[in-house]
N, CA, C and O atoms as a GROMACS GRO file, in nm:
protein
  528
    1MET      N    1   0.997   1.736  -5.081
    1MET     CA    2   1.004   1.823  -4.920
    1MET      C    3   0.944   1.722  -4.859
    1MET      O    4   0.989   1.694  -4.748
    2ARG      N    5   0.821   1.634  -4.915
    2ARG     CA    6   0.689   1.545  -4.821
    2ARG      C    7   0.763   1.476  -4.776
    2ARG      O    8   0.701   1.406  -4.696
    3ALA      N    9   0.921   1.435  -4.779
    3ALA     CA   10   0.950   1.275  -4.773
    3ALA      C   11   1.027   1.333  -4.637
    3ALA      O   12   0.995   1.255  -4.547
    4LEU      N   13   1.084   1.400  -4.602
    4LEU     CA   14   1.156   1.465  -4.463
    4LEU      C   15   1.063   1.505  -4.370
    4LEU      O   16   1.121   1.500  -4.262
    5PRO      N   17   0.962   1.539  -4.355
    5PRO     CA   18   0.867   1.514  -4.236
    5PRO      C   19   0.826   1.383  -4.230
    5PRO      O   20   0.795   1.350  -4.115
    6LEU      N   21   0.812   1.288  -4.322
    6LEU     CA   22   0.733   1.157  -4.335
    6LEU      C   23   0.846   1.065  -4.247
    6LEU      O   24   0.822   0.975  -4.167
    7PHE      N   25   0.978   1.118  -4.289
    7PHE     CA   26   1.088   1.026  -4.246
    7PHE      C   27   1.098   1.047  -4.122
    7PHE      O   28   1.106   0.954  -4.041
    8LEU      N   29   1.100   1.168  -4.088
    8LEU     CA   30   1.098   1.240  -3.891
    8LEU      C   31   1.000   1.158  -3.831
    8LEU      O   32   1.011   1.130  -3.711
    9LEU      N   33   0.896   1.113  -3.903
    9LEU     CA   34   0.780   1.061  -3.821
    9LEU      C   35   0.799   0.923  -3.814
    9LEU      O   36   0.750   0.861  -3.720
   10ALA      N   37   0.868   0.864  -3.906
   10ALA     CA   38   0.887   0.683  -3.889
   10ALA      C   39   1.003   0.675  -3.808
   10ALA      O   40   1.000   0.573  -3.740
   11ALA      N   41   1.127   0.760  -3.785
   11ALA     CA   42   1.254   0.768  -3.727
   11ALA      C   43   1.230   0.774  -3.616
   11ALA      O   44   1.292   0.700  -3.539
   12SER      N   45   1.116   0.877  -3.558
   12SER     CA   46   1.047   0.896  -3.395
   12SER      C   47   1.013   0.763  -3.377
   12SER      O   48   1.091   0.673  -3.344
   13ALA      N   49   0.874   0.750  -3.404
   13ALA     CA   50   0.802   0.604  -3.393
   13ALA      C   51   0.920   0.514  -3.402
   13ALA      O   52   0.946   0.489  -3.284
   14LEU      N   53   0.990   0.463  -3.462
   14LEU     CA   54   1.058   0.361  -3.439
   14LEU      C   55   1.186   0.355  -3.316
   14LEU      O   56   1.232   0.256  -3.260
   15SER      N   57   1.224   0.511  -3.300
   15SER     CA   58   1.287   0.506  -3.158
   15SER      C   59   1.196   0.469  -2.995
   15SER      O   60   1.223   0.416  -2.888
   16LEU      N   61   1.090   0.527  -3.051
   16LEU     CA   62   0.990   0.505  -2.949
   16LEU      C   63   0.938   0.353  -2.900
   16LEU      O   64   0.908   0.302  -2.793
   17SER      N   65   0.943   0.318  -3.016
   17SER     CA   66   0.929   0.151  -2.989
   17SER      C   67   0.968   0.096  -2.925
   17SER      O   68   0.897   0.006  -2.879
   18GLY      N   69   1.082   0.108  -2.884
   18GLY     CA   70   1.185  -0.013  -2.788
   18GLY      C   71   1.173   0.051  -2.613
   18GLY      O   72   1.233  -0.007  -2.523
   19CYS      N   73   1.113   0.139  -2.595
   19CYS     CA   74   1.118   0.249  -2.513
   19CYS      C   75   1.014   0.150  -2.357
   19CYS      O   76   1.039   0.152  -2.237
   20PHE      N   77   0.893   0.074  -2.440
   20PHE     CA   78   0.798   0.050  -2.309
   20PHE      C   79   0.815  -0.099  -2.335
   20PHE      O   80   0.796  -0.146  -2.447
   21LYS      N   81   0.853  -0.178  -2.221
   21LYS     CA   82   0.830  -0.357  -2.245
   21LYS      C   83   0.725  -0.356  -2.136
   21LYS      O   84   0.750  -0.292  -2.034
   22PRO      N   85   0.609  -0.422  -2.147
   22PRO     CA   86   0.500  -0.449  -2.026
   22PRO      C   87   0.579  -0.549  -1.965
   22PRO      O   88   0.681  -0.594  -2.018
   23GLU      N   89   0.522  -0.597  -1.820
   23GLU     CA   90   0.535  -0.702  -1.796
   23GLU      C   91   0.501  -0.817  -1.838
   23GLU      O   92   0.451  -0.821  -1.951
   24ILE      N   93   0.514  -0.927  -1.774
   24ILE     CA   94   0.441  -1.027  -1.861
   24ILE      C   95   0.422  -1.156  -1.775
   24ILE      O   96   0.523  -1.220  -1.745
   25ARG      N   97   0.295  -1.199  -1.730
   25ARG     CA   98   0.193  -1.223  -1.626
   25ARG      C   99   0.153  -1.384  -1.698
   25ARG      O  100   0.057  -1.370  -1.774
   26GLN      N  101   0.199  -1.520  -1.692
   26GLN     CA  102   0.124  -1.596  -1.786
   26GLN      C  103   0.083  -1.746  -1.701
   26GLN      O  104   0.164  -1.835  -1.679
   27GLY      N  105  -0.016  -1.747  -1.673
   27GLY     CA  106  -0.050  -1.902  -1.623
   27GLY      C  107  -0.150  -1.835  -1.462
   27GLY      O  108  -0.204  -1.727  -1.434
   28ASN      N  109  -0.130  -1.978  -1.385
   28ASN     CA  110  -0.241  -1.964  -1.266
   28ASN      C  111  -0.150  -1.861  -1.136
   28ASN      O  112  -0.027  -1.852  -1.133
   29PHE      N  113  -0.229  -1.803  -1.054
   29PHE     CA  114  -0.175  -1.703  -0.940
   29PHE      C  115  -0.139  -1.799  -0.859
   29PHE      O  116  -0.240  -1.853  -0.813
   30LEU      N  117  -0.030  -1.852  -0.815
   30LEU     CA  118   0.005  -1.964  -0.730
   30LEU      C  119   0.100  -1.883  -0.602
   30LEU      O  120   0.195  -1.805  -0.605
   31SER      N  121   0.014  -1.951  -0.484
   31SER     CA  122   0.104  -1.910  -0.363
   31SER      C  123   0.117  -2.018  -0.303
   31SER      O  124   0.073  -2.126  -0.340
   32ASP      N  125   0.201  -1.986  -0.170
   32ASP     CA  126   0.243  -2.121  -0.098
   32ASP      C  127   0.066  -2.164   0.000
   32ASP      O  128   0.027  -2.278   0.025
   33ASP      N  129  -0.011  -2.021   0.037
   33ASP     CA  130  -0.090  -2.077   0.086
   33ASP      C  131  -0.155  -2.139   0.034
   33ASP      O  132  -0.165  -2.246   0.094
   34LYS      N  133  -0.253  -2.133  -0.113
   34LYS     CA  134  -0.312  -2.238  -0.147
   34LYS      C  135  -0.238  -2.337  -0.219
   34LYS      O  136  -0.315  -2.365  -0.312
   35ILE      N  137  -0.180  -2.376  -0.227
   35ILE     CA  138  -0.104  -2.528  -0.287
   35ILE      C  139  -0.101  -2.591  -0.143
   35ILE      O  140  -0.116  -2.713  -0.134
   36ALA      N  141  -0.083  -2.514  -0.024
   36ALA     CA  142  -0.095  -2.593   0.121
   36ALA      C  143  -0.211  -2.670   0.132
   36ALA      O  144  -0.203  -2.787   0.167
   37LEU      N  145  -0.349  -2.601   0.098
   37LEU     CA  146  -0.526  -2.665   0.073
   37LEU      C  147  -0.489  -2.784  -0.005
   37LEU      O  148  -0.535  -2.887   0.046
   38VAL      N  149  -0.430  -2.799  -0.097
   38VAL     CA  150  -0.445  -2.948  -0.160
   38VAL      C  151  -0.343  -3.021  -0.102
   38VAL      O  152  -0.222  -3.002  -0.082
   39LYS      N  153  -0.461  -3.150  -0.067
   39LYS     CA  154  -0.391  -3.250   0.001
   39LYS      C  155  -0.432  -3.380  -0.020
   39LYS      O  156  -0.547  -3.406  -0.055
   40VAL      N  157  -0.347  -3.462  -0.002
   40VAL     CA  158  -0.330  -3.612  -0.054
   40VAL      C  159  -0.530  -3.642  -0.025
   40VAL      O  160  -0.601  -3.598   0.065
   41GLY      N  161  -0.556  -3.708  -0.114
   41GLY     CA  162  -0.708  -3.760  -0.078
   41GLY      C  163  -0.860  -3.675  -0.156
   41GLY      O  164  -0.971  -3.716  -0.190
   42MET      N  165  -0.793  -3.547  -0.161
   42MET     CA  166  -0.899  -3.483  -0.248
   42MET      C  167  -0.913  -3.516  -0.389
   42MET      O  168  -0.828  -3.580  -0.450
   43SER      N  169  -1.049  -3.461  -0.453
   43SER     CA  170  -1.110  -3.494  -0.551
   43SER      C  171  -1.052  -3.386  -0.634
   43SER      O  172  -1.001  -3.280  -0.597
   44GLN      N  173  -1.072  -3.439  -0.768
   44GLN     CA  174  -1.067  -3.340  -0.906
   44GLN      C  175  -1.127  -3.203  -0.872
   44GLN      O  176  -1.053  -3.107  -0.847
   45THR      N  177  -1.268  -3.193  -0.872
   45THR     CA  178  -1.296  -3.073  -0.815
   45THR      C  179  -1.280  -2.994  -0.692
   45THR      O  180  -1.318  -2.877  -0.703
   46GLN      N  181  -1.228  -3.032  -0.566
   46GLN     CA  182  -1.188  -2.977  -0.486
   46GLN      C  183  -1.060  -2.916  -0.531
   46GLN      O  184  -1.053  -2.794  -0.542
   47VAL      N  185  -0.975  -2.981  -0.553
   47VAL     CA  186  -0.841  -2.923  -0.631
   47VAL      C  187  -0.866  -2.828  -0.735
   47VAL      O  188  -0.785  -2.735  -0.738
   48GLN      N  189  -0.995  -2.826  -0.855
   48GLN     CA  190  -0.988  -2.716  -0.916
   48GLN      C  191  -1.081  -2.584  -0.840
   48GLN      O  192  -1.086  -2.469  -0.884
   49PHE      N  193  -1.130  -2.620  -0.749
   49PHE     CA  194  -1.232  -2.515  -0.701
   49PHE      C  195  -1.037  -2.432  -0.591
   49PHE      O  196  -1.018  -2.310  -0.596
   50VAL      N  197  -0.947  -2.512  -0.524
   50VAL     CA  198  -0.833  -2.427  -0.468
   50VAL      C  199  -0.753  -2.339  -0.592
   50VAL      O  200  -0.746  -2.217  -0.610
   51LEU      N  201  -0.700  -2.447  -0.665
   51LEU     CA  202  -0.637  -2.365  -0.763
   51LEU      C  203  -0.664  -2.297  -0.938
   51LEU      O  204  -0.605  -2.241  -1.031
   52GLY      N  205  -0.773  -2.340  -0.903
   52GLY     CA  206  -0.861  -2.338  -1.006
   52GLY      C  207  -0.822  -2.429  -1.186
   52GLY      O  208  -0.742  -2.521  -1.170
   53LYS      N  209  -0.854  -2.416  -1.286
   53LYS     CA  210  -0.816  -2.492  -1.394
   53LYS      C  211  -0.646  -2.508  -1.398
   53LYS      O  212  -0.575  -2.419  -1.352
   54PRO      N  213  -0.591  -2.626  -1.456
   54PRO     CA  214  -0.430  -2.622  -1.455
   54PRO      C  215  -0.426  -2.594  -1.599
   54PRO      O  216  -0.493  -2.650  -1.685
   55MET      N  217  -0.350  -2.514  -1.614
   55MET     CA  218  -0.285  -2.465  -1.720
   55MET      C  219  -0.228  -2.565  -1.833
   55MET      O  220  -0.214  -2.521  -1.948
   56VAL      N  221  -0.204  -2.659  -1.812
   56VAL     CA  222  -0.161  -2.822  -1.888
   56VAL      C  223  -0.232  -2.911  -1.890
   56VAL      O  224  -0.215  -2.962  -1.780
   57LEU      N  225  -0.323  -2.983  -1.957
   57LEU     CA  226  -0.379  -3.114  -1.923
   57LEU      C  227  -0.309  -3.223  -2.015
   57LEU      O  228  -0.367  -3.189  -2.118
   58ASP      N  229  -0.251  -3.299  -2.044
   58ASP     CA  230  -0.207  -3.374  -2.108
   58ASP      C  231  -0.271  -3.476  -2.096
   58ASP      O  232  -0.324  -3.537  -2.004
   59PRO      N  233  -0.253  -3.490  -2.255
   59PRO     CA  234  -0.367  -3.616  -2.326
   59PRO      C  235  -0.274  -3.754  -2.285
   59PRO      O  236  -0.317  -3.862  -2.244
   60PHE      N  237  -0.174  -3.725  -2.303
   60PHE     CA  238  -0.077  -3.889  -2.269
   60PHE      C  239  -0.086  -3.876  -2.111
   60PHE      O  240  -0.108  -3.988  -2.064
   61HIS      N  241  -0.080  -3.807  -2.043
   61HIS     CA  242  -0.100  -3.822  -1.877
   61HIS      C  243  -0.250  -3.772  -1.857
   61HIS      O  244  -0.278  -3.652  -1.865
   62PRO      N  245  -0.342  -3.867  -1.832
   62PRO     CA  246  -0.438  -3.739  -1.777
   62PRO      C  247  -0.471  -3.800  -1.679
   62PRO      O  248  -0.586  -3.841  -1.694
   63ASN      N  249  -0.422  -3.833  -1.572
   63ASN     CA  250  -0.411  -3.813  -1.446
   63ASN      C  251  -0.285  -3.722  -1.340
   63ASN      O  252  -0.260  -3.716  -1.220
   64ARG      N  253  -0.236  -3.670  -1.451
   64ARG     CA  254  -0.163  -3.550  -1.366
   64ARG      C  255  -0.186  -3.412  -1.442
   64ARG      O  256  -0.174  -3.404  -1.564
   65TRP      N  257  -0.224  -3.298  -1.357
   65TRP     CA  258  -0.266  -3.148  -1.363
   65TRP      C  259  -0.129  -3.087  -1.352
   65TRP      O  260  -0.064  -3.109  -1.249
   66ASP      N  261  -0.079  -3.014  -1.445
   66ASP     CA  262   0.027  -2.920  -1.462
   66ASP      C  263  -0.057  -2.733  -1.403
   66ASP      O  264  -0.150  -2.663  -1.443
   67TYR      N  265   0.034  -2.728  -1.304
   67TYR     CA  266   0.010  -2.573  -1.298
   67TYR      C  267   0.127  -2.491  -1.290
   67TYR      O  268   0.230  -2.514  -1.227
   68LEU      N  269   0.090  -2.365  -1.382
   68LEU     CA  270   0.204  -2.276  -1.473
   68LEU      C  271   0.203  -2.150  -1.386
   68LEU      O  272   0.099  -2.115  -1.331
   69ARG      N  273   0.322  -2.077  -1.372
   69ARG     CA  274   0.315  -1.942  -1.336
   69ARG      C  275   0.428  -1.849  -1.424
   69ARG      O  276   0.537  -1.861  -1.368
   70TYR      N  277   0.432  -1.798  -1.493
   70TYR     CA  278   0.536  -1.709  -1.570
   70TYR      C  279   0.556  -1.569  -1.508
   70TYR      O  280   0.466  -1.486  -1.521
   71VAL      N  281   0.653  -1.545  -1.453
   71VAL     CA  282   0.636  -1.380  -1.438
   71VAL      C  283   0.772  -1.302  -1.519
   71VAL      O  284   0.876  -1.299  -1.453
   72ASN      N  285   0.774  -1.258  -1.620
   72ASN     CA  286   0.860  -1.145  -1.607
   72ASN      C  287   0.852  -1.022  -1.648
   72ASN      O  288   0.817  -0.983  -1.760
   73PRO      N  289   0.900  -0.932  -1.516
   73PRO     CA  290   0.934  -0.815  -1.469
   73PRO      C  291   0.985  -0.688  -1.580
   73PRO      O  292   0.981  -0.568  -1.551
   74ASN      N  293   1.034  -0.742  -1.715
   74ASN     CA  294   1.079  -0.666  -1.782
   74ASN      C  295   1.166  -0.544  -1.727
   74ASN      O  296   1.223  -0.461  -1.798
   75ASN      N  297   1.165  -0.548  -1.605
   75ASN     CA  298   1.274  -0.399  -1.548
   75ASN      C  299   1.377  -0.442  -1.486
   75ASN      O  300   1.412  -0.373  -1.391
   76GLY      N  301   1.452  -0.558  -1.516
   76GLY     CA  302   1.592  -0.574  -1.485
   76GLY      C  303   1.568  -0.685  -1.363
   76GLY      O  304   1.662  -0.753  -1.320
   77ASP      N  305   1.406  -0.698  -1.303
   77ASP     CA  306   1.409  -0.842  -1.167
   77ASP      C  307   1.426  -0.945  -1.238
   77ASP      O  308   1.408  -0.944  -1.359
   78PRO      N  309   1.452  -1.016  -1.193
   78PRO     CA  310   1.449  -1.175  -1.254
   78PRO      C  311   1.339  -1.248  -1.234
   78PRO      O  312   1.261  -1.233  -1.139
   79GLU      N  313   1.329  -1.329  -1.324
   79GLU     CA  314   1.221  -1.437  -1.343
   79GLU      C  315   1.172  -1.480  -1.259
   79GLU      O  316   1.218  -1.491  -1.145
   80GLN      N  317   1.034  -1.527  -1.312
   80GLN     CA  318   1.013  -1.597  -1.163
   80GLN      C  319   0.926  -1.723  -1.246
   80GLN      O  320   0.875  -1.694  -1.354
   81ASN      N  321   0.914  -1.846  -1.195
   81ASN     CA  322   0.833  -1.978  -1.249
   81ASN      C  323   0.784  -2.047  -1.158
   81ASN      O  324   0.862  -2.084  -1.070
   82TRP      N  325   0.639  -2.087  -1.149
   82TRP     CA  326   0.630  -2.173  -1.062
   82TRP      C  327   0.568  -2.266  -1.154
   82TRP      O  328   0.533  -2.238  -1.269
   83HIS      N  329   0.554  -2.405  -1.081
   83HIS     CA  330   0.530  -2.528  -1.132
   83HIS      C  331   0.481  -2.599  -1.046
   83HIS      O  332   0.557  -2.633  -0.956
   84VAL      N  333   0.365  -2.639  -1.042
   84VAL     CA  334   0.273  -2.756  -0.914
   84VAL      C  335   0.228  -2.884  -1.006
   84VAL      O  336   0.156  -2.897  -1.106
   85ILE      N  337   0.267  -2.926  -0.965
   85ILE     CA  338   0.208  -3.085  -1.050
   85ILE      C  339   0.106  -3.174  -0.910
   85ILE      O  340   0.124  -3.207  -0.792
   86VAL      N  341   0.033  -3.179  -0.978
   86VAL     CA  342  -0.063  -3.252  -0.888
   86VAL      C  343  -0.146  -3.398  -0.975
   86VAL      O  344  -0.232  -3.396  -1.063
   87TYR      N  345  -0.066  -3.534  -0.896
   87TYR     CA  346  -0.126  -3.654  -0.959
   87TYR      C  347  -0.204  -3.726  -0.890
   87TYR      O  348  -0.206  -3.733  -0.768
   88PHE      N  349  -0.314  -3.820  -1.012
   88PHE     CA  350  -0.440  -3.837  -0.956
   88PHE      C  351  -0.436  -3.994  -0.949
   88PHE      O  352  -0.363  -4.057  -1.026
   89ASP      N  353  -0.531  -4.066  -0.842
   89ASP     CA  354  -0.525  -4.185  -0.944
   89ASP      C  355  -0.665  -4.250  -0.828
   89ASP      O  356  -0.667  -4.267  -0.706
   90GLY      N  357  -0.797  -4.278  -0.968
   90GLY     CA  358  -0.928  -4.270  -0.940
   90GLY      C  359  -0.998  -4.150  -0.891
   90GLY      O  360  -1.088  -4.143  -0.807
   91GLY      N  361  -0.942  -4.062  -0.954
   91GLY     CA  362  -0.988  -3.883  -0.922
   91GLY      C  363  -0.956  -3.846  -0.783
   91GLY      O  364  -0.996  -3.740  -0.735
   92LYS      N  365  -0.894  -3.918  -0.727
   92LYS     CA  366  -0.821  -3.864  -0.613
   92LYS      C  367  -0.658  -3.799  -0.618
   92LYS      O  368  -0.563  -3.843  -0.684
   93VAL      N  369  -0.659  -3.711  -0.550
   93VAL     CA  370  -0.482  -3.665  -0.556
   93VAL      C  371  -0.433  -3.810  -0.475
   93VAL      O  372  -0.491  -3.880  -0.392
   94THR      N  373  -0.296  -3.821  -0.542
   94THR     CA  374  -0.179  -3.895  -0.463
   94THR      C  375  -0.069  -3.827  -0.434
   94THR      O  376   0.013  -3.842  -0.342
   95ARG      N  377  -0.075  -3.760  -0.512
   95ARG     CA  378   0.098  -3.726  -0.435
   95ARG      C  379   0.065  -3.537  -0.540
   95ARG      O  380  -0.022  -3.507  -0.623
   96ILE      N  381   0.192  -3.450  -0.474
   96ILE     CA  382   0.196  -3.306  -0.520
   96ILE      C  383   0.339  -3.304  -0.516
   96ILE      O  384   0.405  -3.352  -0.424
   97ASP      N  385   0.383  -3.249  -0.614
   97ASP     CA  386   0.513  -3.230  -0.665
   97ASP      C  387   0.526  -3.047  -0.663
   97ASP      O  388   0.447  -2.971  -0.718
   98GLN      N  389   0.630  -3.014  -0.596
   98GLN     CA  390   0.682  -2.854  -0.617
   98GLN      C  391   0.819  -2.827  -0.624
   98GLN      O  392   0.880  -2.832  -0.517
   99PRO      N  393   0.886  -2.798  -0.732
   99PRO     CA  394   0.995  -2.752  -0.754
   99PRO      C  395   1.033  -2.608  -0.703
   99PRO      O  396   0.973  -2.501  -0.692
  100GLU      N  397   1.153  -2.651  -0.677
  100GLU     CA  398   1.157  -2.509  -0.563
  100GLU      C  399   1.175  -2.404  -0.689
  100GLU      O  400   1.231  -2.407  -0.799
  101VAL      N  401   1.103  -2.316  -0.618
  101VAL     CA  402   1.076  -2.170  -0.684
  101VAL      C  403   1.192  -2.032  -0.674
  101VAL      O  404   1.240  -1.986  -0.571
  102LYS      N  405   1.217  -1.985  -0.814
  102LYS     CA  406   1.373  -1.912  -0.760
  102LYS      C  407   1.285  -1.740  -0.742
  102LYS      O  408   1.183  -1.713  -0.804
  103ASN      N  409   1.351  -1.651  -0.651
  103ASN     CA  410   1.308  -1.514  -0.635
  103ASN      C  411   1.149  -1.505  -0.575
  103ASN      O  412   1.077  -1.414  -0.617
  104LYS      N  413   1.103  -1.590  -0.490
  104LYS     CA  414   0.960  -1.620  -0.490
  104LYS      C  415   0.925  -1.524  -0.403
  104LYS      O  416   0.804  -1.517  -0.378
  105GLU      N  417   1.008  -1.436  -0.343
  105GLU     CA  418   0.951  -1.319  -0.240
  105GLU      C  419   0.938  -1.186  -0.338
  105GLU      O  420   0.837  -1.121  -0.310
  106GLN      N  421   1.015  -1.129  -0.448
  106GLN     CA  422   1.021  -1.032  -0.564
  106GLN      C  423   0.866  -1.086  -0.593
  106GLN      O  424   0.797  -1.100  -0.492
  107GLN      N  425   0.821  -1.110  -0.687
  107GLN     CA  426   0.686  -1.102  -0.743
  107GLN      C  427   0.559  -1.250  -0.644
  107GLN      O  428   0.510  -1.357  -0.678
  108LEU      N  429   0.558  -1.175  -0.533
  108LEU     CA  430   0.477  -1.283  -0.500
  108LEU      C  431   0.336  -1.193  -0.543
  108LEU      O  432   0.234  -1.228  -0.601
  109GLN      N  433   0.371  -1.089  -0.499
  109GLN     CA  434   0.218  -0.999  -0.562
  109GLN      C  435   0.089  -1.029  -0.657
  109GLN      O  436   0.095  -1.064  -0.775
  110MET      N  437  -0.015  -1.010  -0.591
  110MET     CA  438  -0.126  -1.015  -0.758
  110MET      C  439  -0.092  -0.902  -0.841
  110MET      O  440  -0.057  -0.797  -0.789
  111PRO      N  441  -0.098  -0.911  -0.933
  111PRO     CA  442  -0.107  -0.809  -1.040
  111PRO      C  443  -0.161  -0.695  -0.989
  111PRO      O  444  -0.183  -0.707  -0.868
  112THR      N  445  -0.184  -0.610  -1.025
  112THR     CA  446  -0.250  -0.458  -0.989
  112THR      C  447  -0.236  -0.319  -1.069
  112THR      O  448  -0.141  -0.276  -1.135
  113VAL      N  449  -0.310  -0.285  -1.052
  113VAL     CA  450  -0.289  -0.135  -1.147
  113VAL      C  451  -0.218  -0.052  -1.043
  113VAL      O  452  -0.252  -0.029  -0.927
  114LYS      N  453  -0.111  -0.011  -1.112
  114LYS     CA  454  -0.012   0.080  -1.025
  114LYS      C  455  -0.045   0.209  -0.991
  114LYS      O  456  -0.006   0.269  -0.890
  115ASP      N  457  -0.134   0.259  -1.096
  115ASP     CA  458  -0.157   0.436  -1.045
  115ASP      C  459  -0.278   0.405  -0.986
  115ASP      O  460  -0.312   0.515  -0.942
  116ALA      N  461  -0.384   0.308  -0.949
  116ALA     CA  462  -0.461   0.335  -0.879
  116ALA      C  463  -0.444   0.301  -0.724
  116ALA      O  464  -0.526   0.323  -0.635
  117SER      N  465  -0.299   0.233  -0.713
  117SER     CA  466  -0.266   0.201  -0.548
  117SER      C  467  -0.216   0.331  -0.488
  117SER      O  468  -0.212   0.358  -0.368
  118GLU      N  469  -0.161   0.442  -0.637
  118GLU     CA  470  -0.088   0.544  -0.528
  118GLU      C  471  -0.223   0.688  -0.524
  118GLU      O  472  -0.217   0.805  -0.484
  119LEU      N  473  -0.329   0.610  -0.582
  119LEU     CA  474  -0.439   0.682  -0.487
  119LEU      C  475  -0.453   0.686  -0.363
  119LEU      O  476  -0.431   0.595  -0.283
  120PRO      N  477  -0.520   0.874  -0.328
  120PRO     CA  478  -0.580   0.818  -0.176
  120PRO      C  479  -0.680   0.736  -0.146
  120PRO      O  480  -0.747   0.702  -0.244
  121ASP      N  481  -0.712   0.692  -0.044
  121ASP     CA  482  -0.826   0.644  -0.005
  121ASP      C  483  -0.971   0.718   0.004
  121ASP      O  484  -1.079   0.677  -0.038
  122SER      N  485  -0.944   0.833   0.066
  122SER     CA  486  -1.069   0.956   0.058
  122SER      C  487  -0.988   1.051   0.092
  122SER      O  488  -0.879   1.036   0.146
  123PRO      N  489  -1.077   1.226   0.041
  123PRO     CA  490  -1.004   1.354   0.081
  123PRO      C  491  -1.017   1.386   0.149
  123PRO      O  492  -1.108   1.411   0.228
  124GLY      N  493  -0.836   1.402   0.125
  124GLY     CA  494  -0.760   1.476   0.254
  124GLY      C  495  -0.625   1.598   0.215
  124GLY      O  496  -0.601   1.659   0.111
  125GLU      N  497  -0.562   1.597   0.338
  125GLU     CA  498  -0.436   1.678   0.312
  125GLU      C  499  -0.411   1.688   0.196
  125GLU      O  500  -0.419   1.796   0.139
  126ASN      N  501  -0.362   1.534   0.113
  126ASN     CA  502  -0.267   1.518   0.033
  126ASN      C  503  -0.330   1.536  -0.096
  126ASN      O  504  -0.252   1.571  -0.185
  127SER      N  505  -0.471   1.520  -0.134
  127SER     CA  506  -0.539   1.493  -0.207
  127SER      C  507  -0.576   1.663  -0.284
  127SER      O  508  -0.613   1.762  -0.221
  128PRO      N  509  -0.560   1.657  -0.381
  128PRO     CA  510  -0.546   1.751  -0.493
  128PRO      C  511  -0.685   1.821  -0.469
  128PRO      O  512  -0.769   1.744  -0.422
  129PRO      N  513  -0.734   1.969  -0.495
  129PRO     CA  514  -0.875   1.991  -0.481
  129PRO      C  515  -0.969   1.991  -0.575
  129PRO      O  516  -0.942   2.062  -0.672
  130PRO      N  517  -1.072   1.933  -0.578
  130PRO     CA  518  -1.127   1.942  -0.728
  130PRO      C  519  -1.129   2.019  -0.826
  130PRO      O  520  -1.078   2.130  -0.811
  131PRO      N  521  -1.184   1.987  -0.943
  131PRO     CA  522  -1.210   2.109  -1.042
  131PRO      C  523  -1.272   2.205  -1.023
  131PRO      O  524  -1.336   2.190  -0.919
  132LEU      N  525  -1.295   2.329  -1.082
  132LEU     CA  526  -1.398   2.380  -1.021
  132LEU      C  527  -1.506   2.391  -1.168
  132LEU      O  528  -1.620   2.436  -1.157
   0.00000   0.00000   0.00000
C-alpha cells in the first residue's frame, strides 16, 4: 500500500519536470551603441571599460579579444548569437570584426525580472488596497 502513493508522487514529479524551461543568457551584454564606441587606436583598458572583460582570451592569439553573447529564450523564439572580435597590435585596437547578428531586434533588451516590470510605479487606481 505504501508503494502506490510513492509511485504517484514520483510520477507527478517527473511529469512536471519538463514543464519549465528557463531562458538561457550567457556572455557579455553587447549592443550596437556599445560596439560603436570602440574605435581603432583605443587601448586595451579603454576597450575593457566600454565592453567589459572579454569572454574568450585565446592563449594562442593574445592580440585578439572575443566578446560573445548567447540568448536562448526557450519559448519558441529564435536564438541569438553575438560575436565581436577586437584585434590589437602594441596594445592598441587595429581592427573590429562583427559578424551579422540574426534576430537582433527580438532579443536586444537587458535581462529583467518580468514580475517587477508589471508592478505599478506608485499606489493608484490599478493597485490593490493595502492589507489590513
